[in-house]
C-alpha positions in Angstrom: -84.4 -51.9 -28.3 -86.4 -49.0 -29.8 -87.4 -51.1 -32.8 -88.6 -54.0 -30.6 -90.5 -51.6 -28.3 -92.2 -49.8 -31.3 -93.3 -53.2 -32.5 -95.4 -53.5 -29.3 -96.7 -49.9 -29.1 -99.8 -48.8 -31.1 -100.9 -45.4 -29.9 -99.4 -42.6 -32.0 -98.5 -40.3 -29.1 -96.9 -43.2 -27.1 -94.9 -44.2 -30.1 -93.8 -40.6 -30.6 -92.7 -40.5 -26.9 -90.7 -43.7 -27.3 -89.0 -42.3 -30.4 -88.2 -39.1 -28.5 -86.5 -41.2 -25.8 -84.7 -43.8 -27.8 -83.9 -42.5 -31.3 -80.3 -41.7 -32.2 -78.9 -38.3 -31.5 -78.9 -36.0 -34.5 -75.4 -34.7 -33.8 -72.2 -36.4 -32.8 -72.1 -36.1 -29.0 -68.4 -37.1 -28.9 -67.3 -33.8 -30.5 -65.4 -31.5 -28.0 -67.6 -28.5 -28.9 -70.5 -30.1 -26.9 -68.3 -30.4 -23.7 -70.2 -33.5 -22.8 -73.6 -31.7 -22.7 -75.3 -33.5 -25.6 -77.3 -36.5 -24.5 -75.7 -39.4 -26.3 -77.1 -42.7 -27.6 -75.9 -44.6 -24.5 -77.9 -42.3 -22.2 -80.9 -42.6 -24.6 -80.8 -46.4 -24.4 -80.7 -46.4 -20.6 -83.7 -44.0 -20.5 -85.7 -46.2 -22.9 -84.9 -49.3 -20.9 -85.9 -47.5 -17.7 -89.2 -46.4 -19.2 -90.1 -49.5 -21.3 -92.7 -50.8 -18.9 -94.2 -47.3 -18.3 -94.5 -46.9 -22.1 -96.4 -50.2 -22.4 -98.7 -49.0 -19.6 -99.3 -45.7 -21.3 -100.1 -47.5 -24.5 -103.0 -49.2 -22.7 -104.2 -45.9 -21.1 -102.7 -42.9 -23.0 -105.2 -40.2 -21.9 -102.7 -38.4 -19.7 -100.1 -38.2 -22.4 -102.7 -37.3 -25.0 -103.7 -34.3 -22.8 -100.1 -33.3 -22.3 -99.3 -33.4 -26.0 -102.4 -31.5 -27.1 -105.0 -31.9 -29.9 -103.2 -33.3 -33.0 -105.7 -31.6 -35.3 -104.5 -28.2 -34.1 -101.6 -26.8 -36.1 -99.1 -26.6 -33.2 -95.4 -26.1 -34.1 -93.8 -29.5 -34.1 -91.0 -28.3 -31.9 -93.5 -27.3 -29.2 -95.2 -30.7 -29.3 -91.8 -32.4 -29.0 -90.9 -30.2 -26.0 -94.2 -31.3 -24.3 -93.3 -34.9 -24.9 -89.9 -34.4 -23.4 -91.2 -32.6 -20.4 -93.8 -35.3 -19.8 -91.1 -37.9 -19.8 -88.3 -36.1 -17.9 -90.6 -34.6 -15.2 -91.5 -38.2 -14.2 -87.9 -39.2 -13.5 -87.6 -40.5 -10.0 -84.9 -38.0 -9.2 -86.9 -35.0 -10.4 -89.0 -33.0 -7.9 -90.3 -30.2 -10.2 -90.1 -29.3 -13.9 -91.3 -26.7 -16.3 -90.8 -25.7 -20.0 -90.5 -22.5 -22.0 -88.9 -20.5 -19.2 -88.0 -17.1 -20.8 -84.9 -15.3 -19.7 -85.0 -11.5 -19.8 -82.8 -8.6 -18.9 -85.0 -5.6 -18.5 -87.2 -5.5 -21.6 -84.8 -7.6 -23.7 -85.3 -11.3 -24.2 -81.9 -13.0 -23.7 -83.0 -16.6 -24.4 -85.3 -19.4 -23.2 -84.9 -22.6 -21.3 -86.8 -25.4 -23.1 -87.0 -27.6 -20.0 -85.8 -26.9 -16.5 -85.8 -29.5 -13.7 -85.2 -29.4 -10.0 -83.8 -32.6 -8.7 -84.3 -34.0 -5.2 -80.6 -33.4 -4.5 -81.1 -29.7 -5.2 -79.3 -29.6 -8.5 -80.9 -27.8 -11.4 -80.9 -29.4 -14.8 -81.6 -27.5 -18.0 -82.3 -29.3 -21.2 -82.1 -27.6 -24.6 -84.5 -29.6 -26.8 -84.6 -29.7 -30.6 -86.2 -31.9 -33.3 -85.1 -31.1 -36.8 -85.5 -32.3 -40.4 -82.8 -31.2 -42.8 -82.2 -31.8 -46.5 -78.6 -32.6 -47.2 -78.9 -30.3 -50.2 -75.2 -29.9 -51.0 -73.1 -32.7 -49.4 -69.8 -31.2 -50.4 -70.5 -28.2 -48.1 -70.8 -30.3 -45.0 -73.0 -28.8 -42.3 -73.4 -25.6 -44.4 -75.0 -27.7 -47.1 -78.0 -28.8 -44.9 -81.2 -26.8 -44.9 -84.6 -27.2 -43.3 -88.0 -27.3 -44.9 -88.0 -23.6 -44.7 -85.1 -21.8 -46.4 -84.1 -19.8 -43.3 -83.6 -22.9 -41.2 -79.9 -23.6 -41.8 -78.3 -26.4 -39.8 -75.0 -24.6 -39.5 -76.7 -21.7 -37.7 -78.7 -24.0 -35.4 -75.6 -26.0 -34.5 -73.7 -22.8 -33.6 -76.6 -21.5 -31.5 -77.0 -24.8 -29.6 -73.3 -25.2 -28.8 -72.3 -21.6 -28.2 -75.4 -20.0 -26.6 -78.4 -22.2 -25.9 -76.5 -24.8 -23.8 -74.7 -22.2 -21.8 -77.7 -20.1 -20.8 -77.8 -21.7 -17.3 -74.2 -20.5 -16.7 -74.9 -16.8 -17.1 -76.2 -14.2 -14.6 -79.6 -13.6 -16.3 -80.3 -17.3 -16.8 -79.5 -18.2 -13.2 -81.6 -15.2 -11.9 -84.5 -16.5 -14.0 -84.1 -20.0 -12.5 -84.1 -18.5 -9.0 -87.4 -16.7 -9.8 -89.0 -20.0 -10.9 -87.7 -21.8 -7.8 -89.3 -19.2 -5.5 -92.7 -19.0 -7.4 -93.2 -22.6 -8.3 -91.3 -24.5 -5.6 -91.2 -22.2 -2.6 -87.4 -22.2 -2.5 -85.4 -19.0 -2.1 -81.8 -19.2 -3.5 -79.3 -16.7 -4.8 -77.8 -17.2 -8.3 -74.5 -18.0 -6.8 -76.0 -20.8 -4.7 -77.3 -22.7 -7.7 -75.7 -25.8 -9.0 -76.7 -26.0 -12.7 -76.1 -28.8 -15.1 -76.8 -27.9 -18.8 -77.7 -30.6 -21.3 -79.1 -30.8 -24.8 -81.3 -33.4 -26.6 -81.3 -33.4 -30.4 -83.5 -35.7 -32.5 -84.6 -35.7 -36.1 -83.8 -36.9 -39.6 -81.4 -35.9 -42.4 -82.7 -36.5 -45.9 -79.9 -37.3 -48.4 -79.8 -37.1 -52.2 -78.7 -40.8 -52.3 -78.0 -43.6 -49.9 -74.2 -43.2 -50.2 -74.1 -39.4 -50.0 -71.5 -37.7 -47.8 -72.7 -36.1 -44.6 -71.4 -33.4 -42.3 -68.9 -34.5 -39.6 -71.0 -32.8 -37.0 -73.8 -35.3 -37.5 -73.9 -38.6 -35.6 -73.0 -41.6 -37.7 -76.2 -43.1 -36.4 -78.5 -40.2 -37.2 -82.1 -40.9 -38.5 -82.1 -40.6 -42.3 -84.1 -40.8 -45.4 -83.9 -39.5 -49.0 -85.1 -36.3 -50.6 -86.3 -35.9 -54.2 -88.3 -33.4 -56.3 -91.9 -33.8 -57.3 -90.8 -34.4 -60.9 -89.8 -37.9 -59.8 -92.6 -40.4 -59.4 -92.8 -42.9 -56.5 -92.0 -46.4 -57.8 -95.2 -47.9 -56.2 -98.5 -46.7 -54.6 -97.6 -47.6 -51.0 -96.6 -44.1 -50.0 -98.5 -41.9 -47.5 -98.2 -38.2 -46.7 -97.2 -37.6 -43.1 -98.6 -34.5 -41.5 -98.2 -32.8 -38.1 -96.9 -35.0 -35.4 -96.8 -38.0 -37.7 -93.3 -36.7 -38.5 -92.2 -37.8 -34.9 -90.8 -41.3 -35.5 -91.8 -44.3 -37.6 -95.5 -44.3 -38.7 -97.9 -47.0 -37.8 -101.6 -46.7 -38.5 -104.3 -46.5 -41.2 -103.2 -46.1 -44.8 -105.7 -43.3 -45.3 -104.5 -39.8 -44.4 -106.0 -38.1 -41.4 -106.5 -34.8 -43.0 -104.2 -33.0 -40.5 -102.8 -29.6 -41.6 -100.2 -29.4 -44.3 -98.3 -26.2 -45.1 -98.4 -25.8 -48.9 -95.1 -23.9 -48.8 -93.3 -26.8 -47.1 -91.8 -29.9 -48.7 -94.0 -33.0 -48.1 -92.9 -35.9 -45.9 -93.9 -39.3 -47.2 -93.6 -42.8 -45.6 -93.4 -46.0 -47.5 -95.8 -48.4 -45.9 -96.0 -52.2 -45.5 -99.0 -54.0 -44.0 -98.3 -55.5 -40.6 -101.0 -57.2 -38.4 -103.8 -55.2 -39.9 -102.0 -51.8 -39.8 -99.6 -50.0 -42.1 -96.0 -49.6 -40.9 -93.4 -47.3 -42.2 -90.3 -48.8 -43.9 -88.6 -45.6 -45.1 -89.4 -42.0 -45.5 -88.7 -39.2 -48.0 -88.9 -35.5 -48.4 -90.5 -34.3 -51.6 -89.6 -30.8 -52.7 -91.3 -28.9 -55.5 -88.9 -28.7 -58.5 -89.5 -24.9 -58.7 -89.1 -24.3 -55.0 -86.9 -21.5 -53.9 -85.6 -23.9 -51.2 -83.4 -25.6 -53.9 -81.7 -22.3 -54.6 -81.2 -21.2 -51.0 -77.6 -22.4 -50.9 
């Protein structure tokens, strides 16, 4: 359904929102370690179907979404943009009364963690949603999850997976997390509850791409078999044809559609470059595949 819907959507922010809703989960939601907390592809398909008409309306009048996502020419961390898109979408669920993002959990002067998205449902239940969008190079397939690394050498998939499953999706079960939620309920919603009175459901939403060294490369068992994927290469290898375009900023969020010319959005020179192969479609250029290009002398290639 996502492919068919994207064929009808034209505004970049609306397309990114549709991708946030309906793209495959990055990780395998059936693994016991998630305890059913990771939003799976069936849930995503239901959400996309529920929101399809709304997305088409937004595509015709995207100003509200554009304001929520922020100025694309400002170098905002991609994870923050993605969280804003998710909040925009989830806060408008018919069963949600109030929602917020970036709720910091503290104990005294120490920061314990942060809720990416918190929602109060009309039935009184609190939902927390740990949100992540990641782009990893499958640098050493034989190492499994330990062989995947982000565009910055410190961003290791094994560490992120451990944090999400062991700590970030359990924050709403602990004393400090629940106390923080109570504070938000009182200040933002006018409701006074004790931590023990809360009913909290913790979930996670993981999106992104894994870039493999070849189309038949092995991948970690923790990854969803349906994960978004591309290839990675070094800058010593030339592209086979000229129809490749550098993607910058929020253009990383889902399949590209737009002008062939680059927009001049910020690119971090220390990061690998993301490229999309384009094909002309109805007067615009549509992505057919994507690749990560890493400098051959980059320390990233020696990080594992």
